[in-house]
C-alpha atoms as one frame of an Amber mdcrd trajectory, in Angstrom:
protein
  -0.211  -0.035   0.087   2.619   2.070   0.724   3.976   1.985  -2.793   0.673
   2.787  -4.199   1.444   5.887  -2.223   4.516   6.596  -4.139   3.767   5.791
  -7.206   0.411   7.867  -7.268   2.237  11.090  -5.156   1.397  13.389  -8.075
  -1.676  11.687  -8.654  -4.767  13.313  -6.180  -7.466  11.531  -8.450  -9.602
   8.316  -6.841 -11.489   5.942  -9.234 -15.284   5.273  -9.068 -16.083   2.135
 -10.250 -19.419   1.573 -12.311 -20.578  -1.228 -14.135 -20.691   0.600 -17.599
 -17.959   3.031 -16.866 -15.367   4.509 -14.197 -15.092   8.302 -13.073 -12.040
   9.769 -12.361 -12.452  11.753  -9.094 -10.098  14.727  -8.048 -10.083  14.158
  -4.138  -6.582  16.430  -3.773  -8.307  19.726  -4.504  -9.878  19.726  -0.722
  -6.848  17.645   1.326  -4.529  20.860   2.756  -7.854  22.949   4.134  -9.160
  18.965   5.460  -5.776  18.546   7.095  -5.411  21.541   8.615  -8.944  22.070
   9.723  -9.712  18.495  11.540  -5.808  19.117  13.305  -7.436  22.432  14.470
 -10.754  20.576  15.660  -8.651  18.128  16.766  -6.654  19.987  19.559  -9.714
  22.339  20.607 -12.079  19.434  20.593 -10.004  17.524  22.905  -9.195  19.960
  25.466 -12.605  21.358  25.468 -14.116  18.251  25.966 -11.521  16.590  28.249
 -12.453  20.197  30.183 -15.597  19.195  30.163 -15.742  16.101  31.431 -13.678
  17.265  34.585 -16.078  19.343  35.786 -18.981  16.995  35.435 -17.382  14.322
  36.857 -15.232  15.347  39.774 -16.459  19.658  40.075 -19.899  19.444  39.230
 -22.145  17.050  41.697 -25.223  17.824  41.082 -27.286  15.011  39.606 -30.107
  15.307  37.143 -31.075  13.858  33.390 -29.283  16.693  31.426 -25.646  16.203
  33.875 -26.029  12.171  32.452 -26.563  13.175  29.034 -24.275  15.919  28.719
 -21.340  13.562  29.707 -22.157  10.945  27.462 -22.155  13.726  25.283 -18.914
  14.838  25.985 -17.696  11.318  26.085 -18.987  10.799  22.119 -17.364  13.678
  20.961 -13.814  12.781  22.468 -14.332   9.320  20.325 -14.855  11.261  17.701
 -11.967  13.455  18.188  -9.717   9.944  18.716 -10.854   9.628  14.892  -9.267
  12.601  13.336  -5.686  11.789  13.449  -6.020   9.000  10.861  -7.930  11.691
   8.639  -5.476  14.037   9.442  -2.426  11.684   8.284  -4.746  10.176   5.151
  -5.320  13.770   3.855  -1.289  14.976   4.867  -0.236  11.778   2.942  -1.547
  12.960  -0.597  -4.689  11.576   0.685  -3.539   7.974   0.214  -4.071   5.165
   3.379  -1.243   3.267   4.622  -2.840   1.326   6.964  -5.144  -1.651   7.139
  -8.102  -1.634   4.933 -10.228  -3.031   7.952  -8.821   0.196  10.080 -10.271
   2.568   7.605 -13.812   0.903   8.409 -13.357   1.096  11.822 -12.773   4.772
  11.629 -14.822   5.953   9.402 -17.991   3.728  11.447 -16.992   4.680  14.363
 -16.374   8.578  13.196 -19.729   8.298  11.691 -21.649   6.508  15.511 -20.402
   9.182  17.464 -21.536  12.006  15.667 -24.971  10.705  15.666 -25.095  10.028
  19.218 -23.976  13.714  19.596 -27.228  14.531  17.451 -29.587  12.333  19.461
 -28.088  13.420  23.026 -28.776  17.304  21.650 -32.572  16.158  21.157 -32.981
  14.296  23.802 -31.505  17.651  26.058 -33.553  19.376  24.141 -36.911  17.715
  24.830 -35.546  17.132  28.503 -35.403  21.069  28.949 -39.224  21.712  27.263
 -41.321  19.915  29.413 -38.675  20.811  32.650 -39.523  24.627  31.587 -43.055
  23.998  30.834 -43.836  23.618  34.785 -47.381  22.308  34.286 -46.909  20.173
  36.742 -44.116  20.612  39.864 -43.602  16.995  39.429 -43.518  16.775  36.109
 -40.304  15.231  33.639 -39.010  14.024  31.371 -36.509  11.147  32.686 -35.079
  10.511  35.752 -31.219  10.159  36.259 -31.933   6.684  36.462 -33.702   6.542
  33.429 -31.560   8.887  31.467 -28.941   6.046  32.290 -30.402   3.826  31.212
 -31.101   5.500  28.104 -27.643   6.241  27.106 -26.706   2.802  28.011 -29.293
   1.566  24.913 -28.032   4.439  22.771 -24.450   3.278  22.515 -25.315  -0.365
  22.379 -27.721  -0.176  19.381 -25.518   2.099  17.747 -22.316  -0.411  18.308
 -24.797  -3.268  17.051 -25.739  -0.670  13.875 -21.881  -0.224  13.005 -20.815
  -3.859  12.990 -22.691  -5.476   9.918 -21.373  -1.867   8.388 -17.643  -3.261
   9.169 -18.065  -6.715   8.777 -20.228  -7.442   5.270 -19.145  -3.843   3.758
 -17.550  -5.349   0.868 -16.991  -2.473  -1.747 -15.055  -2.304  -4.659 -12.075
   0.070  -3.424  -8.716   0.490  -4.190  -6.696  -0.312  -0.839  -4.552   2.960
  -0.659  -8.175   5.374  -0.656 -10.377   5.631   2.472 -13.151   8.317   2.850
 -13.336   8.388  -0.786 -16.565   8.580  -2.771 -17.836   5.337  -3.342 -20.420
   3.318  -5.120 -22.920   1.258  -3.639 -24.297  -1.084  -6.639 -23.855  -3.955
  -4.810 -24.537  -2.182  -1.180 -27.824  -1.216  -1.686 -28.365  -1.832   1.653
 -26.208   0.202   2.895 -27.311   3.004   0.974 -30.835   2.350   3.018 -29.130
   2.432   6.052 -27.113   5.755   5.372 -30.740   7.019   4.071 -32.363   5.714
   7.468 -29.821   8.295   9.627 -30.793  10.587   8.015 -34.324  10.688   8.234
 -33.465  10.173  12.036 -31.962  13.093  11.892 -34.545  15.410  10.086 -37.045
  13.638  12.890 -34.398  15.131  15.884 -33.754  18.676  14.432 -37.831  18.782
  14.088 -38.212  18.095  17.478 -34.970  20.294  18.647 -36.738  23.576  16.978
 -40.234  22.668  18.359 -38.748  22.528  21.535 -35.764  25.352  21.789 -38.681
  27.424  19.283 -41.236  26.852  22.161 -38.680  28.076  25.053 -37.370  30.952
  23.440 -41.149  32.628  22.484 -42.654  31.311  25.573 -39.794  33.169  27.293
 -39.756  36.134  25.327 -43.581  36.747  25.218 -43.863  36.418  29.571 -40.556
  39.077  29.325 -42.472  41.332  27.249 -46.036  41.158  28.800 -44.539  41.530
  32.029 -41.245  43.088  32.233 -41.623  44.264  35.807 -41.007  40.620  37.203
 -37.908  40.049  39.438 -36.761  37.436  36.394 -37.333  39.461  33.546 -34.447
  39.678  32.302 -33.414  36.461  33.053 -35.949  35.671  30.877 -34.624  37.026
  27.961 -30.999  36.138  28.177 -32.732  32.196  27.781 -34.278  32.829  25.392
 -31.401  34.134  23.139 -29.652  31.363  24.300 -32.015  28.714  23.149 -31.600
  30.489  19.861 -27.881  30.236  20.140 -27.844  26.807  20.924 -30.701  26.058
  18.232 -28.401  27.984  15.267 -25.075  26.201  16.002 -27.396  22.850  15.242
 -28.303  24.491  12.240 -24.894  25.204  11.298 -23.006  21.969  11.841 -25.356
  19.599  10.730 -28.292  21.002   8.128 -26.261  21.086   5.600 -24.247  17.805
   5.443 -28.165  16.040   5.755 -29.195  18.230   3.069 -26.101  16.996   0.505
 -26.323  13.651   2.083 -29.760  13.120   0.473 -28.282  13.739  -3.159 -25.179
  12.319  -2.195 -26.141   8.839  -1.082 -28.776   8.929  -4.096 -25.971   8.768
  -6.644 -24.270   6.653  -5.042 -27.271   3.620  -6.272 -28.206   5.653  -9.454
 -26.465   6.567 -12.371 -25.224  10.137 -12.541 -22.724  11.929 -14.575 -19.028
  11.974 -13.277 -19.035  15.490 -13.526 -21.800  15.626 -10.617 -19.884  12.883
  -8.227 -17.080  15.047  -8.122 -19.444  18.179  -7.155 -21.174  16.091  -4.880
 -17.802  14.450  -3.583 -16.591  17.907  -2.950 -19.515  19.625  -0.867 -19.866
  16.622   1.204 -16.087  16.811   2.036 -17.263  20.707   3.156 -20.387  20.007
   5.018 -18.730  16.880   7.092 -15.983  19.115   8.141 -18.658  21.748  10.098
 -20.180  18.543  11.153 -17.296  17.540  12.980 -16.795  21.028  14.122 -19.599
  20.670  16.537 -17.538  18.652  18.814 -15.472  21.870  19.148 -18.767  23.804
  20.081 -20.292  21.150  22.546 -18.277  22.584  25.226 -19.587  26.164  24.492
 -23.038  24.478  24.373 -22.433  23.266  27.947 -21.433  26.537  29.593 -24.137
  28.334  27.979 -27.157  25.264  28.272 -26.106  24.510  31.963 -26.214  27.588
  34.743 -24.838  25.638  37.195 -21.454  24.569  35.328 -21.105  27.900  34.227
 -20.357  29.023  38.025 -18.267  25.881  38.807 -16.001  26.799  35.877 -16.534
  31.012  36.865 -15.709  29.644  40.462 -12.667  27.614  39.550 -11.053  30.225
  37.160 -12.197  33.074  40.175 -10.118  31.199  42.426  -7.057  30.007  40.219
  -6.516  33.481  38.913  -7.045  35.005  43.231  -4.226  32.553  44.511  -1.744
  33.447  41.906  -2.604  37.054  42.079  -2.490  36.956  45.976   0.834  34.834
  45.779   2.482  37.772  43.260   2.024  40.819  45.410   2.864  38.627  48.098
   6.184  38.006  46.565   6.123  41.608  45.479   5.623  42.657  49.252   8.235
  40.635  50.491  10.478  42.269  47.559   9.667  45.182  48.914  10.397  44.896
  52.179  14.031  42.917  52.025  14.945  45.935  49.424  13.802  48.429  52.024
  15.719  46.750  54.468  19.060  46.173  52.431  18.701  50.166  51.746  18.226
  50.877  55.216  20.994  49.021  56.361  23.415  50.803  53.697  22.193  54.332
  54.860  23.256  52.827  58.734  26.344  52.140  57.653  26.922  55.178  55.794
  25.450  57.053  59.186  28.142  55.814  61.040  30.781  55.826  58.610  30.243
  59.779  58.379  29.833  59.858  62.398  32.851  58.000  62.554  34.815  60.414
  60.426  33.547  63.199  62.845  34.930  61.588  65.577  38.253  61.062  63.691
  38.672  64.673  63.099  39.206  66.417  65.662  41.269  64.263  67.243  43.652
  65.242  64.383  43.565  68.801  64.874
């Protein structure tokens, strides 16, 4: 496989095999952009999600359904980050895969698995927040802590079981030194139908998220405008804006990819022109880049979404900065005292010398 990479170092095109003709798709024009972008996402997402897990597990002791969902969301984002170095190496190596083909399948499917786990968890969080903010009944809640844990475990088990057939039984006519490229699914139409099912599932989650956060935001804005004298009227307005912000981030990251995905999957099982395949391939890569960017934005969402987490992080930062400030002030005070002491001793010495000189001069006269 490494020989193929060296032989084709100047050729960045991949061949799409079809039953009647072959299409040569230029998949190298975006490789620098993809390698640099995924590298930045990896660094930012790794630091942000590790910090989030540390806050959730070590500092934030409040146990509720949202906290459990956020912990699983951070884990899913971290697993997605683990897949990015393989993509970075692939694009940096002139879009050439030097590892075993089975590892390419594992990395690709684990990447998508964690992306959709994040999507489903964000949908569950939106429904949970909507039901809690309705306050129809004080005891009303979507899921308790135990039910949330069971739901997350079920989601992980189903997701892992779903990607195993994709790894084991997916046999495509592709070059061994290629990975993450456009593939025909003429002999694996079941995979195309599975991918279309996942796209449909996304749109169901998206509608639920739009309705939940939309109703939350509109309801809070209505209360803040109709009753501006309420003590929490300003807080309602801020919460409404945060809901719109989360909805905007979700739309920005995932909607373009799933719009392109409809045409992309359709082209994999139908006869389309080579030019259309190349357009879809490049558009799909850019849209997937936005989806991966969501793993960097999720820690920002944790800070915006959960007030107790926000307070915990701010308290930790305040303690760190306060300790540094106090330590620096103490050290500067000690230095001042020390320098003052040294200066005083020198002045005392000079004074003694002058007194000594005065005492000596009369005796010499």
